[in-house]
C-alpha positions in Angstrom: -6.2 20.4 4.2 -8.7 18.1 5.9 -8.7 18.1 9.7 -9.1 15.2 12.0 -12.7 16.2 12.6 -13.7 16.7 8.9 -12.2 13.7 7.2 -14.8 12.0 5.2 -15.0 8.2 5.2 -15.8 6.2 2.1 -19.4 6.7 1.0 -21.8 3.9 0.4 -20.7 3.2 -3.2 -17.1 2.8 -2.2 -18.0 0.8 0.9 -19.9 -1.7 -1.2 -16.8 -2.3 -3.3 -14.7 -2.6 -0.1 -17.1 -5.1 1.4 -16.8 -7.3 -1.7 -13.0 -7.3 -1.3 -13.3 -8.2 2.3 -15.7 -11.0 1.6 -13.2 -12.5 -0.9 -10.4 -12.1 1.7 -12.5 -13.9 4.3 -13.2 -16.8 1.9 -9.5 -17.1 1.1 -8.2 -17.3 4.7 -8.6 -21.1 5.0 -7.0 -21.8 1.6 -4.1 -19.5 2.4 -3.5 -21.3 5.7 -3.5 -24.6 3.8 -1.0 -23.2 1.3 1.4 -22.2 4.1 1.0 -25.7 5.7 1.8 -27.5 2.4 4.6 -25.1 1.5 2.9 -24.1 -1.7 2.3 -20.4 -0.8 5.2 -19.2 -2.8 3.9 -20.7 -6.1 0.2 -19.7 -5.4 0.6 -16.3 -3.8 -0.6 -14.4 -6.9 -4.0 -16.2 -6.6 -4.8 -14.4 -3.3 -6.0 -11.0 -2.4 -3.4 -10.6 0.5 -4.7 -7.1 1.2 -3.5 -4.7 4.0 -6.8 -5.2 5.8 -9.3 -2.7 7.1 -7.4 -1.4 10.1 -4.2 -0.6 8.1 -6.2 0.8 5.2 -8.1 3.1 7.5 -4.9 4.2 9.1 -3.5 5.0 5.6 -6.7 6.9 4.7 -6.6 9.0 7.8 -2.9 9.7 7.5 -3.1 10.8 3.9 -6.1 13.0 4.4 -4.9 14.5 7.7 -1.5 15.3 6.1 -3.2 16.8 3.1 -1.1 14.5 0.9 -1.7 15.2 -2.8 1.1 13.1 -4.3 0.5 9.5 -3.3 2.4 6.4 -4.4 1.5 2.7 -3.9 4.2 0.2 -4.6 2.3 -3.1 -5.0 -1.3 -2.6 -6.1 -2.2 -6.3 -6.0 -5.9 -6.6 -6.6 -6.6 -3.0 -5.6 -8.0 -3.0 -2.0 -5.5 -0.5 -0.7 -5.7 1.3 -4.0 -9.4 2.1 -3.3 -8.6 3.6 0.1 -5.7 5.7 -1.2 -7.6 6.8 -4.2 -10.4 8.0 -1.9 -7.9 9.9 0.2 -6.5 11.5 -3.0 -10.0 12.5 -3.9 -10.4 14.3 -0.5 -7.1 16.2 -0.9 -7.4 17.0 -4.5 -4.4 14.8 -5.3 -3.5 11.8 -7.4 -2.3 8.2 -6.7 0.3 6.5 -8.8 0.1 2.7 -8.3 2.7 0.2 -9.4 2.0 -3.5 -10.1 3.8 -6.3 -11.9 0.7 -8.3 -12.9 -1.5 -6.9 -15.7 -4.5 -9.1 -14.6 -4.4 -7.7 -11.1 -4.4 -4.2 -12.5 -7.5 -5.0 -14.7 -9.3 -6.3 -11.6 -8.4 -3.2 -9.7 -9.4 -0.9 -12.5 -12.9 -2.4 -12.8 -13.5 -1.9 -9.1 -12.1 1.7 -9.1 -14.5 2.4 -11.9 -17.5 1.1 -9.9 -16.3 3.1 -6.9 -16.1 6.3 -9.0 -12.3 6.7 -8.4 -10.7 5.8 -11.7 -9.9 9.4 -12.6 -7.5 9.9 -9.6 -5.3 6.8 -10.2 -2.4 6.2 -12.6 -1.2 2.6 -12.9 2.3 1.7 -14.0 2.6 -2.0 -14.9 6.0 -3.8 -14.7 8.8 -4.4 -12.3 8.5 -1.9 -9.4 12.2 -1.1 -9.5 12.1 -0.1 -13.2 8.8 1.9 -12.6 10.3 3.7 -9.6 13.4 4.6 -11.5 11.2 6.3 -14.2 9.2 8.3 -11.7 10.2 11.9 -10.9 8.3 12.5 -7.7 8.3 14.0 -5.2 5.7 12.0 -3.2 4.0 12.9 0.1 2.9 9.5 1.1 4.1 6.0 -0.1 2.7 2.6 0.7 5.3 -0.1 0.3 3.5 -3.5 0.0 5.1 -5.9 -2.4 7.3 -9.0 -1.9 9.5 -8.3 1.1 12.9 -9.1 -0.6 12.2 -6.0 -2.7 11.6 -3.6 0.3 15.2 -2.4 0.6 15.9 -1.8 -3.1 12.6 -0.1 -3.5 13.2 2.1 -0.4 16.5 3.2 -1.9 14.6 4.3 -5.1 11.8 5.9 -3.2 13.9 7.9 -0.7 15.3 10.4 -3.2 11.8 10.9 -4.5 10.2 11.5 -1.1 9.2 15.1 -0.4 10.4 16.8 2.8 8.0 15.6 5.5 7.0 12.7 3.3 6.0 9.4 4.8 6.6 5.8 3.8 4.4 3.1 5.3 5.7 -0.4 4.9 3.3 -3.2 5.6 3.8 -6.8 6.9 6.6 -6.0 9.2 5.4 -8.3 12.0 3.3 -10.8 10.1 3.4 -13.3 8.5 6.3 -14.9 10.3 7.7 -16.3 7.1 8.5 -12.7 5.9 9.8 -11.4 9.2 13.6 -11.9 8.4 13.3 -9.7 5.3 11.1 -7.2 7.2 13.8 -7.0 9.8 16.4 -6.3 7.2 14.2 -3.5 5.9 13.9 -2.0 9.4 17.6 -2.2 10.0 18.3 -0.5 6.6 15.9 2.3 7.3 17.3 2.9 10.8 20.8 3.3 9.3 19.7 6.3 7.2 20.1 9.9 8.3 17.4 12.4 8.4 14.5 10.0 9.1 12.1 9.3 12.0 10.8 5.8 12.0 8.5 3.7 14.2 6.9 0.3 14.2 3.1 0.4 14.8 1.2 -2.8 15.8 -1.6 -2.0 13.3 -2.8 -5.0 11.2 0.2 -7.0 10.2 2.6 -4.4 11.6 3.6 -1.2 9.7 6.8 0.7 9.8 6.1 4.4 9.4 9.0 6.4 8.3 9.1 10.2 7.9 11.7 12.2 6.0 12.8 15.3 7.9 
């Protein structure tokens, strides 16, 4: 298990790939703002990176490595920014990452960058509806990132929970922002808090993450 003092950050090769993602995200910020203003975000959302951002990704990386998580699950790969971070954590712990994504084109984009980062061998992609993919997985999982469309958070949680290892953690992104998704995020929080045997807390990291641990 890696300790807080020995966790290795991404090396230069991985950092180069991450900087390319972040440059794309910066370029998209203005276009995304315009899409929200014109109420076209819903129909255009698959065009954009919409990544968890560096602060949330760093938190996930530290959490996975510090916990020695070897069985990682990502529900919503998108274009692969968080996938890179989680894959690197899996490399540190000697584990593997299973990543679920609906759009094949996004997976291909992510695969190309994972290859360049030297992390392809620790990631297994499952393409298709997340609910069907989750139902087919056995688990258990030590760390789960939940980051897909917010109306799917509750049904996906219900499928993840039985597959979460004792002491396992679910990190749900976008709980505080954007405001348009806050009602669904609040439904997720309420649902989680009704469950027994869980500790859960909202952390103001990035767009807000709900961190839930199974006892």
